[in-house]
C-alpha positions in Angstrom: 134.3 127.1 113.9 135.3 124.5 111.6 133.8 121.7 113.9 130.4 123.5 113.8 130.4 123.8 110.1 131.1 120.0 109.8 128.3 119.3 112.2 125.9 121.6 110.3 126.9 119.9 107.0 126.5 116.5 108.4 123.0 117.3 109.6 122.1 118.7 106.4 123.6 115.8 104.4 121.8 113.3 106.7 118.6 114.9 106.5 119.0 115.2 102.7 119.8 111.6 102.5 116.8 110.7 104.7 114.5 112.9 102.4 115.9 111.3 99.3 115.5 107.8 100.7 112.0 108.6 101.9 111.0 109.7 98.3 112.4 106.5 96.8 110.5 104.2 99.2 107.2 103.2 97.8 104.2 103.7 100.0 103.0 100.5 101.7 100.7 99.0 99.2 99.0 95.5 99.2 100.6 93.0 97.0 98.9 92.0 93.8 97.4 88.8 95.5 96.1 90.9 98.4 94.6 93.4 96.0 93.0 90.5 94.1 91.8 88.9 97.3 90.1 92.1 98.3 88.5 92.5 95.0 87.3 88.9 95.0 85.7 89.4 98.4 83.9 92.4 97.4 82.0 90.3 94.9 80.5 88.2 97.7 77.0 89.5 98.5 77.5 88.8 102.2 80.5 91.0 102.1 78.8 93.8 100.3 75.8 93.7 102.4 77.1 92.2 105.7 75.5 89.2 107.0 75.8 86.3 109.4 79.3 85.3 108.3 82.7 85.2 109.8 86.1 84.6 108.3 88.7 82.1 109.3 92.3 83.2 109.5 93.4 79.6 109.0 95.4 78.6 106.0 93.3 76.7 103.4 93.9 73.2 102.4 94.7 73.3 98.7 94.7 70.4 96.2 96.6 67.2 97.2 99.6 66.3 95.2 98.0 63.2 93.8 94.5 64.7 93.4 93.0 65.2 89.9 90.9 68.5 89.6 87.9 68.4 87.6 87.2 72.0 86.4 83.7 73.4 85.6 82.6 76.8 84.3 80.7 79.0 86.7 78.0 79.3 84.0 75.0 81.5 84.3 72.7 81.2 87.3 70.7 78.1 87.1 72.7 76.7 84.1 74.4 73.4 84.3 78.0 73.8 84.8 80.2 72.5 81.9 83.6 70.9 82.0 86.4 73.3 80.9 90.2 73.1 80.7 91.7 74.4 83.8 94.8 76.4 84.7 98.3 75.1 84.0 99.8 72.5 86.1 102.5 75.0 87.0 100.0 77.4 88.5 98.4 74.6 90.5 101.8 73.4 91.7 102.5 77.0 92.8 99.2 77.0 94.7 100.2 73.7 96.5 103.6 75.2 97.3 101.9 78.4 98.7 100.4 76.2 101.5 97.1 77.9 101.2 98.2 80.9 103.1 95.2 82.8 104.5 94.4 86.1 102.7 92.7 87.2 106.0 95.8 86.6 108.0 98.4 87.9 105.5 96.6 91.0 104.0 95.9 94.1 106.0 93.7 95.6 103.2 91.5 92.5 103.4 91.1 92.9 107.2 90.4 96.6 106.7 87.6 95.7 104.2 86.0 93.2 106.6 86.3 95.7 109.5 84.6 98.4 107.3 81.7 96.0 106.7 81.5 95.0 110.4 82.4 91.4 109.5 84.2 89.5 112.2 87.3 87.3 111.6 89.7 85.2 113.5 89.6 82.4 116.0 87.2 84.1 118.5 84.8 84.8 115.6 85.0 81.3 114.3 84.6 79.8 117.7 81.4 81.9 118.4 80.0 81.5 114.9 80.4 77.7 114.9 78.4 77.2 118.0 74.9 75.9 117.1 71.8 74.7 118.7 71.0 72.2 115.9 72.5 71.3 112.5 73.4 74.8 111.6 76.1 77.2 112.9 75.2 80.6 114.1 77.3 82.0 111.4 78.6 80.7 108.1 82.4 80.4 108.3 84.3 81.3 105.1 88.1 81.2 104.3 90.1 82.3 101.4 93.7 81.8 100.6 95.9 84.3 98.9 95.6 84.0 95.2 98.5 82.6 93.2 99.0 84.6 90.0 100.5 83.2 86.9 103.9 84.6 85.7 102.2 86.5 82.9 99.7 88.0 85.3 96.7 86.8 83.3 95.4 83.8 85.4 95.0 83.2 89.2 93.8 80.4 91.5 92.8 80.6 95.1 91.4 78.1 97.6 88.2 79.0 99.4 86.0 77.2 101.9 82.5 77.5 103.3 81.0 75.8 106.3 77.5 76.5 107.9 77.1 73.3 109.8 78.5 70.0 110.6 77.3 68.5 107.3 77.1 71.7 105.3 80.4 72.7 103.8 82.6 72.7 100.9 86.1 73.7 99.7 87.1 74.4 96.2 89.9 75.9 94.0 88.6 79.0 92.1 90.1 79.8 88.8 90.2 83.5 87.5 91.3 85.2 84.3 92.3 88.9 83.9 89.9 90.6 81.4 91.1 93.0 78.8 89.9 95.8 81.0 92.2 94.7 83.8 89.4 93.3 86.0 89.3 89.6 87.1 86.6 87.1 86.3 85.9 83.8 87.8 85.9 81.3 85.0 85.8 78.0 86.8 86.2 76.0 89.9 87.2 72.5 91.1 85.9 70.9 94.2 88.2 69.8 96.9 85.8 68.5 99.5 82.3 68.5 100.6 80.6 67.6 103.8 
């Protein structure tokens, strides 16, 4: 009788610990970087409306250690971009240290967003999208790194790339600032490469 009581008590205690542990485990949520990447991608018209684009899961080449970045504001459509002060050197160093890790590869919420919009991603999508019968690819190929967020949570940078043909592409670092309402706004960019 005593053994049965101990077994019953053990089962009860174990199930109680499991339930308590389960209550204390946060639900799987995307990191702040993944959430920002998803929000940023939602601002792309081709993501909002679908279109002939595919996304690369490759890590994005960030700024070189010896490269000087020239920051420009995003300005209004049609307005000439103006030079601005960019993010801190510490934030750019953190971006370099991140290795330009792909937001597509590392964020399930970003892949889910692309799936919901019928937008393909990954090596097969890039291979089929980059085939061409002339100067242009069948699909534009986009890439985006995980955003690197400042320690105070008010600034972020990410690397993005675009290629639509052998001589039609660019890569840049995008600079974002958190607004008073908690949303993020692109305030500038610095070109890394162009083809």
